[in-house]
N, C-alpha and C positions, 0 to 999 in steps of 0.2 A: 496262162494264169500269172506267171512270174512277171511277164511284161506289163500286165494290167496293174499289178501291185507296185511295180517300179514307177509307172506313170502316175499312180495315185499319190505316191510319196512325193514326187517332184511337184505335183500340183499343190499339195499341202504346203510345201515350203514356199512356192511361188505366191500362194494366197497370203501366207503370213507376211512375206516381204512387202506385198502390195498394201496390206493393212497398216503395217508399220510406217511405210512411206506416206500414205494418205493421212493417217492420224497425226503424224509429225507436222505435216503442212497445215492441217486444220488447227492444231493446238497453238500455232504461232500467233493466233489472234487473241489468245487468253493472256493479255498483258494490260497492266494499268497505265495511266498517263505518266507515271514516274519512270516507266521503263522496267519496273519490277514485275514479278509474277502476280497475276490477278487473284482476287479472292474467289473461292469456289464453294459450292454447297457440299454437304456431307463430308466435311473434312475429317471426321472420325475414321473414314476408310483408310487414311494414310498412317494411322497408328499401328505400331508393331503388334502382331497377333500372338507372339510368344515371348517368354523371357529371354531366350537366346537372341532373338532379333533385337530386343532392347540392348542387350549386352554388346552386340556387334555394331553399334552405332545407330540403331533404329531402323535400319533397312539392309537386308542382305538377301540377294536372290540367287547366289551361286555357291553356297557352302557345300562342300563335299560330304558333310555329315548327313545321315538320314534324319530328318527332323520334320514332324508333321506340322508344327507351327510355321516353319519357313515355307513348307509346301503349300499351305493354304493361302499364302500370299503370292507365290509363284507356282502355278499348277504343274509346270513341267518338272518340278522336283518330286512329284508323287511317284513312288516306286513300290514294288511288291514287298519291300522290307517293312513298309508301314501298314501292311494288311492287319485288320482287326485291332488297330491302335486307337485309343481314345485320349484326347487332350482336354484338360480343363485349366483355364488360366484366369488370374485376377490381378488387376493393377490399380491400387488406390491412388487417387490424386488428392487435391486440396479438399478440405471439408468432407462431405459424404459423397463426393463424385467418385465413381468406380467404373472400371472397364472389365467386362467378363467375356471370355471366349470358350466355346465348346466346339471341338472338331473331331471328326472321325474319318477313317479310311477303310476301304474294302477292295480286295483284289477280285476282279471278274475274270476267272480263269478261261471261260469259254470264249471271251472276246479279247483276251490278252490286253486288258485295259485296267487302269486303276481309277476307282471312284472315290471322291472325297466329298465331305459335306461339313458345314459349319455354321455357327451363329456368332456374330461379332456384335457385342451389345455395350452401349454406353448409358449408364444411369447417372443423372445429374442431381439426384437427391430430391428432397421436397422443397418446393419454392412457393412463396406467397404470391397470389394473383390479386392485382388491384385494377381499378378502372382509372381513367384519366384524372379523376378528382382525388385519387388516393384511397377510395373506399375498398375495404377488404372483401374480396369475392371468394376467399377460401384458398386452399393449397392445391397444387398439382405437381406431378412428377414428370418433368421433361425427359425424353430419352431418344436415342438414335439406335437403330440396329439394322443389320443386313443378314439375310439368310442366303447361303451360297451352296452351289453344287459344282464340283470339278470333275473333269475327266481327262486322263493323260495316258499316253502310250509311247512305246519305243518303236521308231520307224526304220532305223538302221542300227548298226552296231553301236554308233556313238550319238545318234540324234534322237532327242525326245521332244514331244510337243504336248502341251496341255492347255486346257481352257477352263474358265470359270464363269458361271452365270450367277449374278447377284441381284436379289430383290431387296431394295432399300426402303426403309420406313423411318420417318422423322416425326416426332410428336412434341410440340411445345405449346401445351394448353390448347387454345383455340386455333393455333396455326399448325397445320399438318402438311406433310409432303411425302411423296413416294417417288422412287426412281428405279431404273433398270440399268445394270452395268455389266460389262464383260471384260475379262482379262485373258490375254493370250500370251503364253510363254514358250520360248524355244530354248533348248538346252543342248549343248555339244560337250561331250565328255571324252577326253583323250583315251586312247587305247590302253595306256598304262594306268589310267584312273588316278593320275596325280594332278590333273588340272581340269578346269571346267569353265566354260563361257556360257552365259545366259543372256537372253534378251527378253524383256517383259514389256508388253503394252498393257497398261493398267488403267482401269476405269473408262473404257469406251462405252458411252451410253448417254442417257438423257433422263430428265425428270418426267415422270408420268403425270404427277400432280404437283404443282408448285405452291409455295406459301402465298406469294402475290404474283410475281412474274418469274418466268423461267430463268434458271441460272445454270452455269457450267458445272459439270462434275470435275473432281480433282484428277484430271488426266495426267498420267505420268509415263514417260518413256524411259526405261531403265536398262542399263547394260552392266553386267557384273562379271568379274573374273576371280577365280580362286585357284591358288597353287599350293599343293602340299609337298613338303620337302621329302625326298626319297629316303634319306637316312636320318631323319629327325622327326619327332612327333609334333610337328608344327605345321599349320596352314595359314596362309595370308589371303586376304580378300581386298579387292578394290571395287567399289560400286559407284557408278555415275548415274545420277538421277535427274529428272526434269530436263531431258536433253532436247525437248522441243522448244525450250526457252533459253535465252542467253543470260539475261539479268534477272536473278532470283530475288535479290534484296530490294526492299522498298527504299527508295532514295528521295527524301524530301530535301531538295536543294535549298529551299528558303530557310528551313529550320537549321540545316547544316551551316549556312552562312551566318545566321544570327548567333549560333552557339560556338562558331569557330571550329566545327568538325569537318573532317575531310570526307568527300564522297568516295564510295568504293572505286578502286582502280580496275582496269581490265583484268589484271591478274587475279584480283579478289573475286570478280565475277566468274572466272574460270574455276578456281579451286572450290567455290561454293557448291559446285555440283558433286563433289566427291565425298565419299565415306571410306575410311580405311579401317581394317580390322584384322585381328589375329586370334588364333586359338591354339592353345597348348594342351596336348592330350597326355594325361597321366594314367598310363595303362589303358585298359578298355572300359574302365568303370567311371572315369572322371575326366573333366577338361575345364580349363579356365579361359575366359574370353576378355579381350580388350578392344574397344572401338573408339573412333574419333570422327565426329561429324563436323565438317568445316562450316556448313551453313548454320548449324545450331550455335556454334561458337560465335559466328559473326552476329547472329540475331540477338544473342544474350549479352554480349560484351557491352559494357558502358565505357565510353572513351574517358580516359583520365582517372579511372578507378580500377581497383584490383578486381579481377574477374575469375579468380579461383580456378576451378576445373571445368568450366563450361565446355561442352562438346564431347567430353570424355564419358565413357561408359564401361562397365565391367560386369562380369557374370561368372557363374559356376554351374556346371552340369554334372549330375551324379546319376549313374545308371546301376540298377539292381536287376534282379531276375526278371520281374514283370513290371517293375515300376521305375520311372525316370523322373527326377526332380530337377527343375531349372530355376535359377535366380538371376535376375538382371537388375542393374542399378545404373541410372543415368543422372548426371550432375547438372544442376541449374543454379547458378550463383552459389550461395552458401548452403543451398538445400539439395536434396536428391529425391528421386522417386524410385519405388521398388516394384518389381514385376515378378510374379510367381507363376510357374506352370508345372502341372503334374500330368504325367503320361502313364497310361496303364495299358498293358498288352492283354487284350481280352482273350486271345487265343494264339498259340504258336502254330506256324505252318508245319 
């Protein structure tokens, strides 16, 4: 019996390695003519699911803290500590555009597995519909959402594997689309529990029904590492995303020449993949976060002008008996957007 279990574990790891390799090769085709990353459909899937993710630079797959919002993005972070936890999140954007998230988790003791479920919803408010002549046809409410189910388990003392299946729906008036996607996460945690390495293959899938013609999903290959200091209440994270592509920035060489702007150098292409973050723990009830997203900084900066705190993000995490509150803030030019998450422990183990 032990031999069979050992073989199954090795096959699971081998399967994940093959999927990562295959998807990395496939995703190399998703580039535009400028050499930058191509557009994709269902881009709302790349938005952070929780306020802590926003505070840590917009993406973090390796945090050592138990967090349901982060686990719903990387299913290998699902652990029994999250059993019977419920998360509700809201993030207002411009005008009446809002993002909503509802997530939950349940420990299946008989199977030694963690089950997660969630809804990721984008509401774009009420929009006026007109025909080609400008005649008013009434209002409609465009929206995107995904319904997902995750399953995760521990396979060795330090190795965890999780997967997520997502049903995606997009509604823009007369134009509707649906898709199916899968995430696969692999997590290795050191024996002393002071460091963690994660690999995530994000949004493997396809459109089931397209608006007009089929488009690619926002595939992402992510690697993350987090280190917690042994004698200080601080942990640091480095996340590298979109590793199946080299040039992430759109580079219009004609526009750059006309305006006298420099095209991004090789070093810029390299650092655009990285997000760095830190978290300071204040006892067991609170923590503060700081993140920096290099790609966001590059995208938002305007050459020859003051660019404020583009790329930076901050946050606060407060824990009480059964309730946890998170706030995240990311900076865009002179503005910022706010993200709120509330967690409730339905039942203690």
